Structures are given as structure tokens and as C-alpha cells.
C-alpha positions as CSV (number, residue, x, y, z in Angstrom):
1,M,0.0,0.0,0.3
2,P,1.5,3.0,-0.9
3,P,2.2,5.6,1.8
4,T,0.2,9.0,2.3
5,W,1.5,12.0,2.5
6,P,-0.7,14.9,4.9
7,S,-2.2,17.0,2.6
8,E,-1.8,20.5,2.0
9,P,-2.4,23.6,3.8
10,T,-5.8,24.9,3.8
11,E,-6.7,28.8,3.9
12,E,-8.0,28.8,7.3
13,R,-4.5,27.2,8.5
14,E,-2.6,30.0,6.6
15,K,-4.9,32.6,8.3
16,A,-4.8,31.0,12.1
17,L,-0.8,31.6,11.5
18,E,-1.3,34.4,10.3
19,F,-3.3,35.5,13.3
20,V,-1.3,33.4,15.8
21,I,2.5,34.7,15.0
22,P,1.8,38.5,15.7
23,A,-0.2,37.6,19.0
24,L,3.2,35.7,20.3
25,I,5.2,38.7,19.2
26,V,3.1,40.8,21.1
27,V,3.1,38.6,24.6
28,V,6.8,38.4,24.2
29,F,6.7,41.9,23.9
30,I,4.7,42.7,26.7
31,V,6.8,40.1,29.1
32,I,10.2,42.0,28.5
33,V,8.7,45.2,28.9
34,L,7.1,43.6,32.5
35,A,10.0,42.7,33.5
36,A,12.1,45.6,32.7
37,M,9.5,47.5,34.9
38,S,9.8,44.5,37.8
39,V,13.6,44.2,38.3
40,R,15.7,46.6,40.4
41,I,18.8,47.2,41.3
42,A,20.6,48.2,44.5
43,R,24.0,48.8,45.0
44,E,26.0,48.0,47.9
45,Y,25.7,51.1,49.8
46,E,22.2,51.0,49.0
47,R,18.9,49.7,50.4
48,G,15.5,49.9,48.9
49,V,12.0,50.8,51.0
50,V,9.1,49.0,49.3
51,F,5.3,50.5,49.5
52,R,2.7,48.4,48.0
53,F,-0.5,50.1,48.0
54,G,1.0,52.3,50.2
55,R,2.3,50.5,53.2
56,L,5.3,49.1,54.0
57,I,5.8,45.9,53.3
58,N,9.7,45.3,52.9
59,L,14.3,46.6,53.0
60,K,15.4,45.0,49.1
61,G,19.0,45.0,48.5
62,P,21.6,45.1,48.2
63,G,21.3,43.4,44.4
64,L,19.0,42.5,41.8
65,F,15.3,42.5,43.2
66,L,11.8,42.3,42.0
67,I,8.8,44.5,42.3
68,I,5.4,44.6,40.7
69,P,5.2,47.5,38.5
70,F,2.1,50.0,37.4
71,G,2.3,51.9,40.7
72,I,1.4,49.0,42.9
73,D,5.0,48.9,44.6
74,R,6.6,52.0,44.5
75,L,10.3,51.9,45.4
76,F,12.6,54.6,47.5
77,K,16.0,54.1,47.3
78,I,17.8,55.3,50.4
79,D,21.6,55.7,50.7
80,L,23.9,54.4,53.3
81,R,27.0,56.3,52.7
82,T,27.9,58.8,55.2
83,I,27.2,62.6,53.8
84,T,29.2,65.4,54.5
85,L,26.8,68.6,55.4
86,E,28.2,72.0,55.5
87,V,26.5,74.3,57.7
88,Q,26.1,78.0,56.4
89,P,27.9,80.7,57.7
90,Q,25.2,81.6,60.8
91,E,25.7,85.1,62.4
92,V,25.7,84.4,66.7
93,I,25.8,86.7,69.4
94,T,28.3,84.9,72.2
95,K,27.5,84.9,75.7
96,D,30.0,87.7,76.1
97,N,28.3,90.3,73.6
98,V,30.3,89.4,70.8
99,T,28.8,89.1,67.3
100,I,30.3,86.0,65.3
101,K,30.1,84.3,62.0
102,V,30.2,80.4,62.6
103,R,31.1,77.7,59.6
104,A,30.6,74.0,60.3
105,V,30.2,70.9,59.0
106,V,28.4,68.0,59.9
107,W,28.9,64.1,58.9
108,F,26.3,61.5,59.5
109,Q,24.4,58.6,57.7
110,V,21.1,56.6,57.6
111,I,21.3,53.8,59.8
112,D,17.2,52.6,59.2
113,P,16.3,53.6,55.6
114,R,12.9,52.6,56.8
115,V,12.2,55.0,59.0
116,A,14.3,57.7,57.3
117,V,11.6,57.6,54.9
118,T,8.9,57.1,56.7
119,K,9.5,59.2,59.7
120,V,10.3,62.2,58.1
121,A,9.8,64.1,54.7
122,N,13.3,65.2,53.4
123,Y,15.8,63.9,56.0
124,Y,18.9,65.5,54.5
125,Q,16.9,69.3,54.8
126,A,15.2,68.2,58.5
127,T,19.4,66.8,59.4
128,T,20.4,71.0,57.9
129,Q,18.3,72.5,59.7
130,V,18.8,70.9,63.0
131,A,22.6,71.5,62.6
132,E,22.3,75.7,61.3
133,T,19.6,76.1,64.5
134,T,22.0,73.5,67.4
135,L,25.0,75.5,66.1
136,R,23.3,78.8,66.9
137,G,22.2,78.4,69.9
138,T,25.2,76.3,70.9
139,I,27.7,78.9,70.5
140,G,25.5,81.8,72.3
141,Q,25.7,80.0,75.2
142,H,29.6,80.2,75.1
143,E,32.0,83.3,75.6
144,L,34.4,84.2,72.7
145,D,37.3,82.6,74.5
146,E,36.0,79.8,75.6
147,L,34.9,79.4,71.9
148,L,38.7,79.9,70.6
149,A,40.1,77.7,73.8
150,H,38.0,74.9,73.8
151,R,37.0,73.8,70.4
152,D,36.8,70.0,71.0
153,R,34.5,70.3,73.7
154,I,31.8,72.3,72.0
155,N,32.2,69.8,69.0
156,A,31.4,67.2,71.7
157,S,28.3,69.0,72.9
158,L,27.5,69.7,69.4
159,K,27.3,66.5,68.3
160,E,25.7,65.2,71.1
161,I,22.4,67.5,70.4
162,I,22.2,67.2,66.7
163,D,22.5,63.3,67.0
164,R,19.8,62.9,70.2
165,Q,17.2,65.0,67.2
166,T,17.8,63.1,64.4
167,E,18.2,59.8,66.0
168,P,14.5,59.3,65.6
169,W,14.5,59.5,62.0
170,G,17.0,56.7,61.5
171,I,20.2,59.2,61.4
172,Q,23.2,58.6,63.1
173,V,25.6,62.1,63.0
174,T,29.2,60.8,63.6
175,I,31.5,63.7,63.5
176,V,31.0,67.9,63.9
177,E,33.6,70.5,63.5
178,V,33.4,74.4,63.7
179,K,35.4,74.7,60.5
180,D,35.8,78.2,60.9
181,I,35.0,81.4,63.3
182,E,35.2,85.1,61.7
183,L,35.5,88.0,64.4
184,P,34.7,91.2,63.8
185,Q,37.8,93.8,62.6
186,T,37.9,96.5,65.7
187,M,38.0,92.8,67.9
188,Q,40.6,91.4,65.5
189,R,42.7,94.7,66.5
190,A,41.7,94.6,70.0
191,M,43.1,90.8,70.6
192,A,46.1,91.8,68.4
193,K,46.6,94.4,71.4
194,Q,45.7,91.9,74.2
195,A,48.6,89.8,72.7
196,E,51.3,92.4,72.3
197,A,50.2,93.5,75.8
198,E,50.6,90.3,77.0
199,R,54.1,89.5,75.2
200,E,55.7,93.0,76.4
201,K,54.6,91.8,79.9
202,R,56.2,88.5,80.1
203,A,59.3,90.0,77.8
204,K,59.4,92.6,81.2
205,L,58.7,89.7,83.7
206,I,61.9,87.7,82.2
207,H,64.2,91.0,82.4
208,A,63.4,91.5,85.8
209,E,63.8,87.7,86.9
210,G,67.3,88.1,85.1
211,E,68.2,91.6,86.8
212,F,67.2,89.9,90.3
213,A,69.4,87.0,89.4
214,A,72.2,89.1,88.4
215,S,71.8,90.9,91.6
216,Q,72.0,87.9,93.8
217,R,74.9,86.8,91.9
218,L,77.0,89.7,92.1
219,A,76.0,90.0,95.9
220,D,77.5,86.5,96.5
221,A,80.4,87.7,94.7
222,A,80.9,91.4,96.5
223,K,80.8,88.7,100.1
224,V,83.4,86.5,98.2
225,L,86.1,89.7,97.4
226,A,85.1,91.6,100.2
227,T,87.3,88.4,102.7
228,E,90.4,89.3,100.8
229,P,91.4,92.9,100.2
230,T,93.7,91.1,97.4
231,T,91.2,89.7,95.3
232,L,90.1,93.3,94.5
233,Q,93.3,94.4,92.5
234,L,94.1,91.2,91.4
235,R,90.6,91.7,89.6
236,Y,92.0,94.9,88.2
237,L,94.4,93.9,86.8
238,Q,91.9,90.7,85.1
239,T,89.9,93.3,83.1
240,L,92.8,95.4,82.3
241,T,94.3,92.7,80.3
242,E,90.9,92.5,78.9
243,I,90.1,95.7,78.2
244,G,93.9,96.0,76.5
245,V,93.4,93.0,74.1
246,E,92.3,95.8,71.4
247,K,94.8,98.5,70.5
248,N,93.0,101.3,70.1
249,T,91.7,100.9,73.3
250,T,91.5,104.1,76.1
251,I,92.1,102.7,79.3
252,V,90.8,104.6,81.9
253,F,92.6,102.9,85.5
254,P,90.8,103.1,88.7
255,L,92.4,103.8,91.5
256,P,91.5,101.4,94.4
257,I,90.5,103.1,97.5
258,D,93.2,101.7,99.8
259,I,96.2,102.6,98.2
260,V,94.4,106.3,98.4
261,A,94.4,105.6,102.0
262,G,97.5,104.0,102.1
263,L,99.5,107.3,100.4
264,G,97.0,109.5,103.1
265,K,98.9,107.7,106.4
266,L,102.4,108.2,104.8
267,L,101.7,111.8,104.1
268,T,100.5,112.7,107.7
269,R,103.1,110.5,109.1
270,K,105.5,113.1,107.6
271,E,104.0,115.9,108.7
């Protein structure tokens, strides 16, 4: 019996194929688009906070993860790296009524992304405002000399206050440094005069201490010379030797009083 070959495709099959192939292409395209809309990637220093129908459901990342598109899931990426915040110059009146401008730098980072998203609208702006107000309030409680001499202690106080206020937002403040203190010109001149007067005072005290020590040593030397009158004459001769080194030196030799007294006694005997 001869083999039977399949019949030739009919017109209905051709029409069906013409409909199925575009449909498959559309389906594949939709799948690719959905996959592209669902796939998200978070870097090692990022975390994704996912809301589903407005409700916080999970914390995603780092790496590859999926979300439901078309507004069902909303994703907020939070950077966990340390952020450097430069506080704008603040004009402050110190406790001793001196007007100064203070600049500061704050280093902070997000330690709880879920709280940073749900508890505050903009954690960066909120931290900035807290840093500015805290800087003005804290600096205003100290005198100018204390600000210049004990900056480390003021930095620690600023860090503690700012960290206490930002902790409910999932923010941790690591370092606070007062960057610069700008003084008025009149205050700079007054401080320069004060420093100059202080140095002159110390110079005069050191000079007076040197004079006092020298007078004590001279008094001790006079006591030693008074024990032996001949030593004074030897000292005169030594002084003449030191002066006579220079050839163009005019020597004024002091005459000892004991020699004059001896001569007076001889003259009296002759009379």
C-alpha cells in the first residue's frame, strides 16, 4: 500500500498562522516590558524601601530584586554612605556680647532606611535645619575665649545635641566640627593689642627675673671679694688685661681706695 502524504495546508490554517505569530510577538514584547519594569538593582551601599498600595512591606537590596509595576509597588532608594553636610555661615552673638560668624561641618549617615522614609519627609533638609539651629543655640551659650580655647569640647556638645534630635529619624551623626570662626575687624585689632601687651608683660617679667638673679650673684661675689682685699686688685688687673686686647682702646684705670688711704697715712706721718 503506498504511503499517504499530509495534505496541503488550507487557507484557514494560513490565516490562523498569520494571527498567531503577531500575537506571540506581542506577548513576548509585553513579557519583556514587564520584566524590565519589575527588575530593580540596588548597589552595595543602597537599600530599597518598598511600599505596596501605600503600605511598607519590605526592605530590598543590595543586588537584584523584583517589584510589581504599574504603581502597585513604589520604591525609594536610600544611600547608606556617610554624607558631608556643610552648614551655612551662622551669625551668632556670644555670651559676652560679641557678634561672630561660625561655619561648621556635619558628617552623618542613615542607619535605618525605613524610619528615614516614614518618619520625616526629607531627612537631608531636616538634618540641615537641626544643625543650623543647634549651632546658633550652642555657640550663643559660650564666651568668645571659650570658643577659641575649647573647640573640642564644643564640637562634642554639638554632636551630642544633633544626634539626639536626629536619632528618631534613623540618622546617626558621627562627627561635628566647627570649621571657622570669623571675628569683626575691631575685635581682631583688640585681640592683637591684647596679645602684644601680654608678650610685653612676659618680656618685662623675664628681664626683671634676670636682673634679680644677676644682682644676687653680684652680691655673692662681693661677699667673697670682701673677705680678701687683694682679690679685688687681682680682679682690676684681670679687667685691664681683657680691655687691653684692643690696640685702639683708651684705658681708664680705677685707683683702689685702699692705696689712696695708704698714701694719706704716709703723708700724715711726714707732717
